[in-house]
All heavy atoms as atom14 arrays in JSON, in Angstrom:
{
  "sequence": "MAYVISSECISCGICEKQCSVSAIRAGAEYYEINNAECIECGACVETCPARAIRES",
  "atom14_mask": [
    [1, 1, 1, 1, 1, 1, 1, 1, 0, 0, 0, 0, 0, 0],
    [1, 1, 1, 1, 1, 0, 0, 0, 0, 0, 0, 0, 0, 0],
    [1, 1, 1, 1, 1, 1, 1, 1, 1, 1, 1, 1, 0, 0],
    [1, 1, 1, 1, 1, 1, 1, 0, 0, 0, 0, 0, 0, 0],
    [1, 1, 1, 1, 1, 1, 1, 1, 0, 0, 0, 0, 0, 0],
    [1, 1, 1, 1, 1, 1, 0, 0, 0, 0, 0, 0, 0, 0],
    [1, 1, 1, 1, 1, 1, 0, 0, 0, 0, 0, 0, 0, 0],
    [1, 1, 1, 1, 1, 1, 1, 1, 1, 0, 0, 0, 0, 0],
    [1, 1, 1, 1, 1, 1, 0, 0, 0, 0, 0, 0, 0, 0],
    [1, 1, 1, 1, 1, 1, 1, 1, 0, 0, 0, 0, 0, 0],
    [1, 1, 1, 1, 1, 1, 0, 0, 0, 0, 0, 0, 0, 0],
    [1, 1, 1, 1, 1, 1, 0, 0, 0, 0, 0, 0, 0, 0],
    [1, 1, 1, 1, 0, 0, 0, 0, 0, 0, 0, 0, 0, 0],
    [1, 1, 1, 1, 1, 1, 1, 1, 0, 0, 0, 0, 0, 0],
    [1, 1, 1, 1, 1, 1, 0, 0, 0, 0, 0, 0, 0, 0],
    [1, 1, 1, 1, 1, 1, 1, 1, 1, 0, 0, 0, 0, 0],
    [1, 1, 1, 1, 1, 1, 1, 1, 1, 0, 0, 0, 0, 0],
    [1, 1, 1, 1, 1, 1, 1, 1, 1, 0, 0, 0, 0, 0],
    [1, 1, 1, 1, 1, 1, 0, 0, 0, 0, 0, 0, 0, 0],
    [1, 1, 1, 1, 1, 1, 0, 0, 0, 0, 0, 0, 0, 0],
    [1, 1, 1, 1, 1, 1, 1, 0, 0, 0, 0, 0, 0, 0],
    [1, 1, 1, 1, 1, 1, 0, 0, 0, 0, 0, 0, 0, 0],
    [1, 1, 1, 1, 1, 0, 0, 0, 0, 0, 0, 0, 0, 0],
    [1, 1, 1, 1, 1, 1, 1, 1, 0, 0, 0, 0, 0, 0],
    [1, 1, 1, 1, 1, 1, 1, 1, 1, 1, 1, 0, 0, 0],
    [1, 1, 1, 1, 1, 0, 0, 0, 0, 0, 0, 0, 0, 0],
    [1, 1, 1, 1, 0, 0, 0, 0, 0, 0, 0, 0, 0, 0],
    [1, 1, 1, 1, 1, 0, 0, 0, 0, 0, 0, 0, 0, 0],
    [1, 1, 1, 1, 1, 1, 1, 1, 1, 0, 0, 0, 0, 0],
    [1, 1, 1, 1, 1, 1, 1, 1, 1, 1, 1, 1, 0, 0],
    [1, 1, 1, 1, 1, 1, 1, 1, 1, 1, 1, 1, 0, 0],
    [1, 1, 1, 1, 1, 1, 1, 1, 1, 0, 0, 0, 0, 0],
    [1, 1, 1, 1, 1, 1, 1, 1, 0, 0, 0, 0, 0, 0],
    [1, 1, 1, 1, 1, 1, 1, 1, 0, 0, 0, 0, 0, 0],
    [1, 1, 1, 1, 1, 1, 1, 1, 0, 0, 0, 0, 0, 0],
    [1, 1, 1, 1, 1, 0, 0, 0, 0, 0, 0, 0, 0, 0],
    [1, 1, 1, 1, 1, 1, 1, 1, 1, 0, 0, 0, 0, 0],
    [1, 1, 1, 1, 1, 1, 0, 0, 0, 0, 0, 0, 0, 0],
    [1, 1, 1, 1, 1, 1, 1, 1, 0, 0, 0, 0, 0, 0],
    [1, 1, 1, 1, 1, 1, 1, 1, 1, 0, 0, 0, 0, 0],
    [1, 1, 1, 1, 1, 1, 0, 0, 0, 0, 0, 0, 0, 0],
    [1, 1, 1, 1, 0, 0, 0, 0, 0, 0, 0, 0, 0, 0],
    [1, 1, 1, 1, 1, 0, 0, 0, 0, 0, 0, 0, 0, 0],
    [1, 1, 1, 1, 1, 1, 0, 0, 0, 0, 0, 0, 0, 0],
    [1, 1, 1, 1, 1, 1, 1, 0, 0, 0, 0, 0, 0, 0],
    [1, 1, 1, 1, 1, 1, 1, 1, 1, 0, 0, 0, 0, 0],
    [1, 1, 1, 1, 1, 1, 1, 0, 0, 0, 0, 0, 0, 0],
    [1, 1, 1, 1, 1, 1, 0, 0, 0, 0, 0, 0, 0, 0],
    [1, 1, 1, 1, 1, 1, 1, 0, 0, 0, 0, 0, 0, 0],
    [1, 1, 1, 1, 1, 0, 0, 0, 0, 0, 0, 0, 0, 0],
    [1, 1, 1, 1, 1, 1, 1, 1, 1, 1, 1, 0, 0, 0],
    [1, 1, 1, 1, 1, 0, 0, 0, 0, 0, 0, 0, 0, 0],
    [1, 1, 1, 1, 1, 1, 1, 1, 0, 0, 0, 0, 0, 0],
    [1, 1, 1, 1, 1, 1, 1, 1, 1, 1, 1, 0, 0, 0],
    [1, 1, 1, 1, 1, 1, 1, 1, 1, 0, 0, 0, 0, 0],
    [1, 1, 1, 1, 1, 1, 0, 0, 0, 0, 0, 0, 0, 0]
  ],
  "atom14_positions": [
    [[-8.5, 9.46, 6.55], [-7.81, 8.31, 7.08], [-6.62, 7.94, 6.17], [-6.89, 7.78, 4.94], [-8.87, 7.18, 7.2], [-8.94, 6.26, 6.07], [-10.25, 5.08, 6.13], [-11.21, 5.69, 4.75], [0.0, 0.0, 0.0], [0.0, 0.0, 0.0], [0.0, 0.0, 0.0], [0.0, 0.0, 0.0], [0.0, 0.0, 0.0], [0.0, 0.0, 0.0]],
    [[-5.5, 7.84, 6.64], [-4.35, 7.52, 5.83], [-4.03, 6.06, 5.95], [-4.44, 5.43, 6.97], [-3.13, 8.3, 6.31], [0.0, 0.0, 0.0], [0.0, 0.0, 0.0], [0.0, 0.0, 0.0], [0.0, 0.0, 0.0], [0.0, 0.0, 0.0], [0.0, 0.0, 0.0], [0.0, 0.0, 0.0], [0.0, 0.0, 0.0], [0.0, 0.0, 0.0]],
    [[-3.43, 5.48, 5.0], [-3.09, 4.07, 5.02], [-1.59, 3.84, 5.2], [-0.8, 4.65, 4.81], [-3.49, 3.36, 3.71], [-4.99, 3.23, 3.57], [-5.67, 4.11, 2.74], [-5.72, 2.29, 4.23], [-7.01, 3.98, 2.6], [-7.08, 2.14, 4.11], [-7.77, 3.0, 3.32], [-9.1, 2.85, 3.18], [0.0, 0.0, 0.0], [0.0, 0.0, 0.0]],
    [[-1.22, 2.82, 5.83], [0.23, 2.44, 6.05], [0.38, 0.99, 5.7], [-0.56, 0.17, 5.83], [0.72, 2.71, 7.53], [0.72, 4.22, 7.76], [-0.09, 1.93, 8.49], [0.0, 0.0, 0.0], [0.0, 0.0, 0.0], [0.0, 0.0, 0.0], [0.0, 0.0, 0.0], [0.0, 0.0, 0.0], [0.0, 0.0, 0.0], [0.0, 0.0, 0.0]],
    [[1.53, 0.64, 5.3], [1.94, -0.79, 5.02], [2.81, -1.26, 6.11], [3.89, -0.7, 6.3], [2.52, -0.91, 3.63], [1.59, -0.42, 2.45], [2.91, -2.37, 3.36], [2.15, -0.45, 1.09], [0.0, 0.0, 0.0], [0.0, 0.0, 0.0], [0.0, 0.0, 0.0], [0.0, 0.0, 0.0], [0.0, 0.0, 0.0], [0.0, 0.0, 0.0]],
    [[2.4, -2.29, 6.78], [3.17, -2.76, 7.91], [4.31, -3.69, 7.48], [4.42, -4.11, 6.29], [2.25, -3.53, 8.88], [1.91, -4.81, 8.31], [0.0, 0.0, 0.0], [0.0, 0.0, 0.0], [0.0, 0.0, 0.0], [0.0, 0.0, 0.0], [0.0, 0.0, 0.0], [0.0, 0.0, 0.0], [0.0, 0.0, 0.0], [0.0, 0.0, 0.0]],
    [[5.11, -4.18, 8.45], [6.19, -5.06, 8.16], [5.71, -6.5, 7.72], [6.57, -7.25, 7.36], [7.07, -5.14, 9.36], [6.36, -5.72, 10.52], [0.0, 0.0, 0.0], [0.0, 0.0, 0.0], [0.0, 0.0, 0.0], [0.0, 0.0, 0.0], [0.0, 0.0, 0.0], [0.0, 0.0, 0.0], [0.0, 0.0, 0.0], [0.0, 0.0, 0.0]],
    [[4.42, -6.76, 7.78], [3.85, -8.0, 7.37], [3.88, -8.11, 5.8], [3.59, -9.12, 5.19], [2.44, -8.14, 7.87], [2.35, -8.21, 9.39], [0.92, -8.11, 9.85], [0.01, -7.69, 9.05], [0.78, -8.4, 11.1], [0.0, 0.0, 0.0], [0.0, 0.0, 0.0], [0.0, 0.0, 0.0], [0.0, 0.0, 0.0], [0.0, 0.0, 0.0]],
    [[4.18, -6.92, 5.15], [4.32, -6.96, 3.71], [5.23, -7.95, 3.17], [6.35, -8.14, 3.66], [4.75, -5.49, 3.23], [5.02, -5.32, 1.49], [0.0, 0.0, 0.0], [0.0, 0.0, 0.0], [0.0, 0.0, 0.0], [0.0, 0.0, 0.0], [0.0, 0.0, 0.0], [0.0, 0.0, 0.0], [0.0, 0.0, 0.0], [0.0, 0.0, 0.0]],
    [[4.78, -8.78, 2.1], [5.59, -9.75, 1.53], [6.27, -9.3, 0.18], [6.84, -10.04, -0.56], [4.86, -11.07, 1.28], [3.6, -10.8, 0.45], [4.44, -11.67, 2.64], [2.84, -12.02, 0.01], [0.0, 0.0, 0.0], [0.0, 0.0, 0.0], [0.0, 0.0, 0.0], [0.0, 0.0, 0.0], [0.0, 0.0, 0.0], [0.0, 0.0, 0.0]],
    [[6.17, -7.98, -0.05], [6.78, -7.36, -1.28], [6.42, -8.01, -2.61], [7.21, -8.21, -3.44], [8.33, -7.34, -1.14], [8.68, -6.56, -0.03], [0.0, 0.0, 0.0], [0.0, 0.0, 0.0], [0.0, 0.0, 0.0], [0.0, 0.0, 0.0], [0.0, 0.0, 0.0], [0.0, 0.0, 0.0], [0.0, 0.0, 0.0], [0.0, 0.0, 0.0]],
    [[5.12, -8.36, -2.7], [4.64, -9.0, -3.91], [4.35, -7.99, -4.99], [4.3, -8.33, -6.14], [3.41, -9.87, -3.6], [1.91, -8.88, -3.16], [0.0, 0.0, 0.0], [0.0, 0.0, 0.0], [0.0, 0.0, 0.0], [0.0, 0.0, 0.0], [0.0, 0.0, 0.0], [0.0, 0.0, 0.0], [0.0, 0.0, 0.0], [0.0, 0.0, 0.0]],
    [[4.08, -6.77, -4.65], [3.85, -5.72, -5.65], [2.41, -5.56, -6.1], [2.11, -4.69, -6.95], [0.0, 0.0, 0.0], [0.0, 0.0, 0.0], [0.0, 0.0, 0.0], [0.0, 0.0, 0.0], [0.0, 0.0, 0.0], [0.0, 0.0, 0.0], [0.0, 0.0, 0.0], [0.0, 0.0, 0.0], [0.0, 0.0, 0.0], [0.0, 0.0, 0.0]],
    [[1.5, -6.37, -5.6], [0.12, -6.31, -6.03], [-0.51, -4.97, -5.79], [-1.21, -4.37, -6.56], [-0.7, -7.45, -5.48], [-0.18, -8.84, -6.04], [-2.16, -7.29, -5.8], [-0.82, -10.03, -5.4], [0.0, 0.0, 0.0], [0.0, 0.0, 0.0], [0.0, 0.0, 0.0], [0.0, 0.0, 0.0], [0.0, 0.0, 0.0], [0.0, 0.0, 0.0]],
    [[-0.23, -4.42, -4.59], [-0.79, -3.13, -4.18], [-0.32, -2.03, -5.12], [-1.07, -1.18, -5.5], [-0.48, -2.87, -2.76], [1.27, -2.75, -2.37], [0.0, 0.0, 0.0], [0.0, 0.0, 0.0], [0.0, 0.0, 0.0], [0.0, 0.0, 0.0], [0.0, 0.0, 0.0], [0.0, 0.0, 0.0], [0.0, 0.0, 0.0], [0.0, 0.0, 0.0]],
    [[0.98, -2.11, -5.45], [1.5, -1.06, -6.34], [0.71, -1.07, -7.73], [0.46, -0.02, -8.24], [2.97, -1.23, -6.56], [3.67, -0.23, -7.43], [5.13, -0.48, -7.67], [5.54, -1.59, -7.75], [5.87, 0.54, -7.76], [0.0, 0.0, 0.0], [0.0, 0.0, 0.0], [0.0, 0.0, 0.0], [0.0, 0.0, 0.0], [0.0, 0.0, 0.0]],
    [[0.53, -2.24, -8.24], [-0.13, -2.4, -9.53], [-1.51, -1.88, -9.49], [-2.13, -1.41, -10.43], [-0.01, -3.78, -10.03], [1.4, -4.19, -10.39], [1.48, -5.65, -10.67], [2.94, -6.08, -10.82], [3.16, -7.54, -10.64], [0.0, 0.0, 0.0], [0.0, 0.0, 0.0], [0.0, 0.0, 0.0], [0.0, 0.0, 0.0], [0.0, 0.0, 0.0]],
    [[-2.21, -2.11, -8.35], [-3.59, -1.76, -8.15], [-3.8, -0.29, -7.9], [-4.89, 0.26, -8.18], [-4.16, -2.6, -6.97], [-5.64, -2.34, -6.69], [-6.48, -2.99, -7.93], [-6.08, -3.95, -8.57], [-7.64, -2.43, -8.17], [0.0, 0.0, 0.0], [0.0, 0.0, 0.0], [0.0, 0.0, 0.0], [0.0, 0.0, 0.0], [0.0, 0.0, 0.0]],
    [[-2.88, 0.42, -7.45], [-2.95, 1.86, -7.11], [-3.13, 2.7, -8.36], [-2.27, 2.82, -9.2], [-1.76, 2.34, -6.36], [-1.93, 4.09, -5.77], [0.0, 0.0, 0.0], [0.0, 0.0, 0.0], [0.0, 0.0, 0.0], [0.0, 0.0, 0.0], [0.0, 0.0, 0.0], [0.0, 0.0, 0.0], [0.0, 0.0, 0.0], [0.0, 0.0, 0.0]],
    [[-4.28, 3.38, -8.48], [-4.59, 4.12, -9.63], [-3.88, 5.47, -9.76], [-3.83, 6.11, -10.79], [-6.12, 4.34, -9.77], [-6.54, 5.16, -8.68], [0.0, 0.0, 0.0], [0.0, 0.0, 0.0], [0.0, 0.0, 0.0], [0.0, 0.0, 0.0], [0.0, 0.0, 0.0], [0.0, 0.0, 0.0], [0.0, 0.0, 0.0], [0.0, 0.0, 0.0]],
    [[-3.35, 5.86, -8.66], [-2.61, 7.26, -8.59], [-1.04, 7.05, -8.36], [-0.37, 8.0, -8.16], [-3.11, 8.14, -7.59], [-4.58, 8.54, -8.05], [-3.13, 7.6, -6.2], [0.0, 0.0, 0.0], [0.0, 0.0, 0.0], [0.0, 0.0, 0.0], [0.0, 0.0, 0.0], [0.0, 0.0, 0.0], [0.0, 0.0, 0.0], [0.0, 0.0, 0.0]],
    [[-0.55, 5.8, -8.46], [0.85, 5.47, -8.23], [1.41, 6.08, -6.89], [2.55, 6.58, -6.92], [1.63, 5.98, -9.48], [1.21, 5.43, -10.61], [0.0, 0.0, 0.0], [0.0, 0.0, 0.0], [0.0, 0.0, 0.0], [0.0, 0.0, 0.0], [0.0, 0.0, 0.0], [0.0, 0.0, 0.0], [0.0, 0.0, 0.0], [0.0, 0.0, 0.0]],
    [[0.65, 5.91, -5.84], [1.11, 6.36, -4.6], [1.89, 5.35, -3.79], [2.35, 5.6, -2.7], [-0.13, 6.85, -3.74], [0.0, 0.0, 0.0], [0.0, 0.0, 0.0], [0.0, 0.0, 0.0], [0.0, 0.0, 0.0], [0.0, 0.0, 0.0], [0.0, 0.0, 0.0], [0.0, 0.0, 0.0], [0.0, 0.0, 0.0], [0.0, 0.0, 0.0]],
    [[1.98, 4.11, -4.28], [2.68, 3.02, -3.62], [3.96, 2.74, -4.41], [3.93, 2.58, -5.58], [1.81, 1.76, -3.51], [0.5, 2.18, -2.73], [2.54, 0.64, -2.82], [-0.48, 1.04, -2.7], [0.0, 0.0, 0.0], [0.0, 0.0, 0.0], [0.0, 0.0, 0.0], [0.0, 0.0, 0.0], [0.0, 0.0, 0.0], [0.0, 0.0, 0.0]],
    [[5.03, 2.59, -3.66], [6.36, 2.3, -4.25], [7.09, 1.39, -3.38], [6.93, 1.33, -2.19], [7.17, 3.6, -4.41], [6.55, 4.58, -5.39], [7.33, 5.82, -5.56], [6.61, 6.84, -6.26], [5.76, 7.7, -5.93], [5.4, 7.69, -4.63], [5.24, 8.51, -6.72], [0.0, 0.0, 0.0], [0.0, 0.0, 0.0], [0.0, 0.0, 0.0]],
    [[8.06, 0.66, -3.97], [8.92, -0.28, -3.26], [9.82, 0.56, -2.37], [10.47, 1.52, -2.73], [9.71, -1.1, -4.17], [0.0, 0.0, 0.0], [0.0, 0.0, 0.0], [0.0, 0.0, 0.0], [0.0, 0.0, 0.0], [0.0, 0.0, 0.0], [0.0, 0.0, 0.0], [0.0, 0.0, 0.0], [0.0, 0.0, 0.0], [0.0, 0.0, 0.0]],
    [[9.88, 0.21, -1.07], [10.77, 0.83, -0.11], [11.97, -0.06, 0.14], [12.2, -1.06, -0.43], [0.0, 0.0, 0.0], [0.0, 0.0, 0.0], [0.0, 0.0, 0.0], [0.0, 0.0, 0.0], [0.0, 0.0, 0.0], [0.0, 0.0, 0.0], [0.0, 0.0, 0.0], [0.0, 0.0, 0.0], [0.0, 0.0, 0.0], [0.0, 0.0, 0.0]],
    [[12.74, 0.34, 1.2], [13.91, -0.37, 1.5], [13.66, -1.84, 1.98], [14.32, -2.73, 1.59], [14.72, 0.35, 2.59], [0.0, 0.0, 0.0], [0.0, 0.0, 0.0], [0.0, 0.0, 0.0], [0.0, 0.0, 0.0], [0.0, 0.0, 0.0], [0.0, 0.0, 0.0], [0.0, 0.0, 0.0], [0.0, 0.0, 0.0], [0.0, 0.0, 0.0]],
    [[12.65, -1.98, 2.74], [12.29, -3.26, 3.34], [10.98, -3.82, 2.81], [10.79, -5.04, 2.66], [12.27, -3.28, 4.87], [13.65, -2.9, 5.46], [13.57, -2.89, 6.95], [12.83, -3.71, 7.52], [14.25, -2.05, 7.53], [0.0, 0.0, 0.0], [0.0, 0.0, 0.0], [0.0, 0.0, 0.0], [0.0, 0.0, 0.0], [0.0, 0.0, 0.0]],
    [[10.0, -2.94, 2.48], [8.67, -3.38, 1.97], [8.08, -2.19, 1.31], [8.65, -1.1, 1.34], [7.77, -3.89, 3.14], [7.83, -3.17, 4.39], [6.97, -2.1, 4.61], [8.74, -3.44, 5.44], [6.98, -1.37, 5.73], [8.67, -2.76, 6.67], [7.81, -1.66, 6.73], [7.82, -1.02, 7.92], [0.0, 0.0, 0.0], [0.0, 0.0, 0.0]],
    [[6.95, -2.34, 0.71], [6.25, -1.22, -0.04], [5.79, -0.19, 0.9], [5.54, -0.39, 2.11], [5.13, -1.78, -0.83], [5.58, -2.44, -2.13], [6.16, -3.72, -2.11], [5.53, -1.72, -3.34], [6.62, -4.25, -3.28], [5.97, -2.27, -4.52], [6.5, -3.58, -4.47], [7.0, -4.12, -5.63], [0.0, 0.0, 0.0], [0.0, 0.0, 0.0]],
    [[5.74, 1.03, 0.4], [5.36, 2.22, 1.2], [4.38, 3.04, 0.41], [4.35, 3.09, -0.77], [6.66, 3.1, 1.42], [7.63, 2.38, 2.2], [8.88, 3.16, 2.35], [9.12, 4.21, 1.65], [9.82, 2.82, 3.16], [0.0, 0.0, 0.0], [0.0, 0.0, 0.0], [0.0, 0.0, 0.0], [0.0, 0.0, 0.0], [0.0, 0.0, 0.0]],
    [[3.44, 3.76, 1.23], [2.44, 4.54, 0.61], [2.84, 6.01, 0.84], [3.03, 6.44, 1.95], [1.1, 4.29, 1.19], [0.65, 2.84, 0.96], [-0.02, 5.28, 0.67], [-0.6, 2.42, 1.7], [0.0, 0.0, 0.0], [0.0, 0.0, 0.0], [0.0, 0.0, 0.0], [0.0, 0.0, 0.0], [0.0, 0.0, 0.0], [0.0, 0.0, 0.0]],
    [[2.78, 6.81, -0.23], [3.06, 8.22, -0.15], [1.69, 8.85, 0.11], [0.83, 8.97, -0.74], [3.63, 8.77, -1.39], [3.89, 10.27, -1.37], [3.19, 11.0, -0.59], [4.88, 10.73, -2.13], [0.0, 0.0, 0.0], [0.0, 0.0, 0.0], [0.0, 0.0, 0.0], [0.0, 0.0, 0.0], [0.0, 0.0, 0.0], [0.0, 0.0, 0.0]],
    [[1.46, 9.27, 1.35], [0.09, 9.78, 1.76], [-0.21, 11.09, 1.11], [-1.39, 11.48, 1.02], [0.01, 9.87, 3.24], [-0.19, 8.48, 3.88], [-0.94, 7.68, 3.36], [0.56, 8.22, 4.93], [0.0, 0.0, 0.0], [0.0, 0.0, 0.0], [0.0, 0.0, 0.0], [0.0, 0.0, 0.0], [0.0, 0.0, 0.0], [0.0, 0.0, 0.0]],
    [[0.76, 11.83, 0.61], [0.45, 13.07, -0.11], [-0.18, 12.8, -1.43], [-0.89, 13.66, -2.01], [1.7, 13.9, -0.29], [0.0, 0.0, 0.0], [0.0, 0.0, 0.0], [0.0, 0.0, 0.0], [0.0, 0.0, 0.0], [0.0, 0.0, 0.0], [0.0, 0.0, 0.0], [0.0, 0.0, 0.0], [0.0, 0.0, 0.0], [0.0, 0.0, 0.0]],
    [[0.09, 11.59, -2.01], [-0.48, 11.23, -3.32], [-1.6, 10.32, -3.21], [-2.52, 10.22, -4.16], [0.66, 10.56, -4.12], [1.82, 11.41, -4.47], [2.92, 10.63, -5.19], [2.74, 9.48, -5.49], [3.99, 11.27, -5.38], [0.0, 0.0, 0.0], [0.0, 0.0, 0.0], [0.0, 0.0, 0.0], [0.0, 0.0, 0.0], [0.0, 0.0, 0.0]],
    [[-1.85, 9.63, -2.08], [-2.93, 8.65, -1.9], [-4.23, 9.37, -1.89], [-4.43, 10.37, -1.26], [-2.67, 7.94, -0.52], [-3.99, 6.75, -0.12], [0.0, 0.0, 0.0], [0.0, 0.0, 0.0], [0.0, 0.0, 0.0], [0.0, 0.0, 0.0], [0.0, 0.0, 0.0], [0.0, 0.0, 0.0], [0.0, 0.0, 0.0], [0.0, 0.0, 0.0]],
    [[-5.23, 8.8, -2.58], [-6.55, 9.32, -2.58], [-7.54, 8.54, -1.66], [-8.68, 8.81, -1.69], [-7.19, 9.38, -4.02], [-7.23, 8.03, -4.57], [-6.38, 10.37, -4.89], [-7.97, 7.92, -5.96], [0.0, 0.0, 0.0], [0.0, 0.0, 0.0], [0.0, 0.0, 0.0], [0.0, 0.0, 0.0], [0.0, 0.0, 0.0], [0.0, 0.0, 0.0]],
    [[-6.9, 7.62, -0.92], [-7.63, 6.88, 0.13], [-8.82, 6.1, -0.42], [-9.89, 6.01, 0.21], [-8.09, 7.77, 1.29], [-6.83, 8.48, 1.89], [-7.21, 9.55, 3.02], [-8.39, 9.8, 3.22], [-6.29, 9.99, 3.56], [0.0, 0.0, 0.0], [0.0, 0.0, 0.0], [0.0, 0.0, 0.0], [0.0, 0.0, 0.0], [0.0, 0.0, 0.0]],
    [[-8.7, 5.47, -1.58], [-9.77, 4.71, -2.21], [-9.94, 3.26, -1.51], [-10.99, 2.71, -1.59], [-9.57, 4.59, -3.7], [-8.14, 3.62, -4.18], [0.0, 0.0, 0.0], [0.0, 0.0, 0.0], [0.0, 0.0, 0.0], [0.0, 0.0, 0.0], [0.0, 0.0, 0.0], [0.0, 0.0, 0.0], [0.0, 0.0, 0.0], [0.0, 0.0, 0.0]],
    [[-8.82, 2.78, -0.92], [-8.85, 1.48, -0.25], [-8.67, 0.32, -1.24], [-8.69, -0.83, -0.8], [0.0, 0.0, 0.0], [0.0, 0.0, 0.0], [0.0, 0.0, 0.0], [0.0, 0.0, 0.0], [0.0, 0.0, 0.0], [0.0, 0.0, 0.0], [0.0, 0.0, 0.0], [0.0, 0.0, 0.0], [0.0, 0.0, 0.0], [0.0, 0.0, 0.0]],
    [[-8.4, 0.56, -2.47], [-8.2, -0.58, -3.43], [-7.01, -1.45, -3.03], [-7.05, -2.63, -3.13], [-7.96, -0.04, -4.81], [0.0, 0.0, 0.0], [0.0, 0.0, 0.0], [0.0, 0.0, 0.0], [0.0, 0.0, 0.0], [0.0, 0.0, 0.0], [0.0, 0.0, 0.0], [0.0, 0.0, 0.0], [0.0, 0.0, 0.0], [0.0, 0.0, 0.0]],
    [[-5.99, -0.87, -2.52], [-4.77, -1.59, -2.09], [-5.04, -2.52, -0.85], [-4.59, -3.64, -0.83], [-3.65, -0.67, -1.75], [-4.01, 0.51, -0.36], [0.0, 0.0, 0.0], [0.0, 0.0, 0.0], [0.0, 0.0, 0.0], [0.0, 0.0, 0.0], [0.0, 0.0, 0.0], [0.0, 0.0, 0.0], [0.0, 0.0, 0.0], [0.0, 0.0, 0.0]],
    [[-5.88, -2.07, -0.03], [-6.24, -2.85, 1.17], [-7.01, -4.15, 0.73], [-6.62, -5.19, 1.25], [-7.19, -2.01, 2.09], [-7.65, -2.9, 3.33], [-6.63, -0.77, 2.62], [0.0, 0.0, 0.0], [0.0, 0.0, 0.0], [0.0, 0.0, 0.0], [0.0, 0.0, 0.0], [0.0, 0.0, 0.0], [0.0, 0.0, 0.0], [0.0, 0.0, 0.0]],
    [[-7.92, -4.0, -0.16], [-8.64, -5.12, -0.67], [-7.75, -6.12, -1.42], [-8.1, -7.33, -1.43], [-9.75, -4.65, -1.57], [-10.77, -3.77, -0.85], [-11.74, -3.07, -1.77], [-11.79, -3.52, -2.97], [-12.46, -2.23, -1.34], [0.0, 0.0, 0.0], [0.0, 0.0, 0.0], [0.0, 0.0, 0.0], [0.0, 0.0, 0.0], [0.0, 0.0, 0.0]],
    [[-6.74, -5.71, -2.01], [-5.91, -6.64, -2.87], [-4.67, -7.28, -2.14], [-4.1, -8.14, -2.67], [-5.4, -5.99, -4.12], [-4.55, -4.89, -3.76], [-6.57, -5.47, -5.03], [0.0, 0.0, 0.0], [0.0, 0.0, 0.0], [0.0, 0.0, 0.0], [0.0, 0.0, 0.0], [0.0, 0.0, 0.0], [0.0, 0.0, 0.0], [0.0, 0.0, 0.0]],
    [[-4.3, -6.74, -1.03], [-3.22, -7.23, -0.29], [-3.34, -8.68, 0.26], [-4.16, -8.87, 1.18], [-2.81, -6.33, 0.88], [-1.33, -6.82, 1.77], [0.0, 0.0, 0.0], [0.0, 0.0, 0.0], [0.0, 0.0, 0.0], [0.0, 0.0, 0.0], [0.0, 0.0, 0.0], [0.0, 0.0, 0.0], [0.0, 0.0, 0.0], [0.0, 0.0, 0.0]],
    [[-2.56, -9.61, -0.27], [-2.72, -10.98, 0.2], [-2.15, -11.26, 1.58], [-2.64, -12.13, 2.28], [-1.99, -11.81, -0.88], [-0.92, -10.92, -1.37], [-1.57, -9.54, -1.38], [0.0, 0.0, 0.0], [0.0, 0.0, 0.0], [0.0, 0.0, 0.0], [0.0, 0.0, 0.0], [0.0, 0.0, 0.0], [0.0, 0.0, 0.0], [0.0, 0.0, 0.0]],
    [[-1.31, -10.34, 2.03], [-0.76, -10.52, 3.41], [-1.53, -9.66, 4.44], [-1.25, -9.74, 5.63], [0.7, -10.09, 3.41], [0.0, 0.0, 0.0], [0.0, 0.0, 0.0], [0.0, 0.0, 0.0], [0.0, 0.0, 0.0], [0.0, 0.0, 0.0], [0.0, 0.0, 0.0], [0.0, 0.0, 0.0], [0.0, 0.0, 0.0], [0.0, 0.0, 0.0]],
    [[-2.49, -8.92, 4.0], [-3.33, -8.04, 4.87], [-2.41, -7.07, 5.67], [-2.6, -6.87, 6.85], [-4.21, -8.87, 5.81], [-5.14, -9.73, 5.11], [-6.01, -10.58, 6.07], [-6.69, -11.66, 5.31], [-7.96, -11.62, 5.08], [-8.74, -10.66, 5.42], [-8.57, -12.65, 4.39], [0.0, 0.0, 0.0], [0.0, 0.0, 0.0], [0.0, 0.0, 0.0]],
    [[-1.44, -6.55, 4.94], [-0.43, -5.7, 5.57], [-0.77, -4.18, 5.51], [-0.02, -3.4, 6.07], [0.95, -5.88, 4.94], [0.0, 0.0, 0.0], [0.0, 0.0, 0.0], [0.0, 0.0, 0.0], [0.0, 0.0, 0.0], [0.0, 0.0, 0.0], [0.0, 0.0, 0.0], [0.0, 0.0, 0.0], [0.0, 0.0, 0.0], [0.0, 0.0, 0.0]],
    [[-1.86, -3.83, 4.88], [-2.25, -2.44, 4.72], [-3.34, -2.12, 5.6], [-4.41, -2.79, 5.56], [-2.6, -2.08, 3.27], [-1.44, -2.5, 2.33], [-2.93, -0.64, 3.11], [-1.79, -2.41, 0.86], [0.0, 0.0, 0.0], [0.0, 0.0, 0.0], [0.0, 0.0, 0.0], [0.0, 0.0, 0.0], [0.0, 0.0, 0.0], [0.0, 0.0, 0.0]],
    [[-3.15, -1.04, 6.47], [-4.15, -0.66, 7.45], [-4.28, 0.81, 7.5], [-3.39, 1.54, 7.09], [-3.75, -1.19, 8.84], [-3.62, -2.71, 8.92], [-3.3, -3.07, 10.35], [-3.35, -4.56, 10.47], [-2.21, -5.38, 10.25], [-1.17, -4.82, 9.96], [-2.41, -6.62, 10.42], [0.0, 0.0, 0.0], [0.0, 0.0, 0.0], [0.0, 0.0, 0.0]],
    [[-5.45, 1.21, 8.08], [-5.58, 2.64, 8.32], [-4.64, 3.07, 9.54], [-4.37, 2.24, 10.39], [-7.0, 2.92, 8.81], [-7.98, 2.71, 7.76], [-9.38, 3.02, 8.24], [-9.61, 3.89, 9.05], [-10.33, 2.32, 7.77], [0.0, 0.0, 0.0], [0.0, 0.0, 0.0], [0.0, 0.0, 0.0], [0.0, 0.0, 0.0], [0.0, 0.0, 0.0]],
    [[-4.07, 4.25, 9.38], [-3.12, 4.63, 10.45], [-3.92, 5.48, 11.5], [-4.94, 5.93, 11.27], [-1.97, 5.4, 9.96], [-2.41, 6.63, 9.31], [0.0, 0.0, 0.0], [0.0, 0.0, 0.0], [0.0, 0.0, 0.0], [0.0, 0.0, 0.0], [0.0, 0.0, 0.0], [0.0, 0.0, 0.0], [0.0, 0.0, 0.0], [0.0, 0.0, 0.0]]
  ]
}
C-alpha cells in the first residue's frame, strides 16, 4: 500500500520530520512522498494534523 499526500496538506512539515527514511519532501504546492523510498510504516499518517495523507 502506497501513501499519497493530498491537496489538503497545510505544508507544516511535521510528516517530513517524522519520516525515518526521508521519503517525504516539500513539493511545489505541498509535501510529496517518494514511494520508491517509503517503507510504508504509517508514521506520517498518524502525525498529519490536516489528515492529508492516505493510502493510494
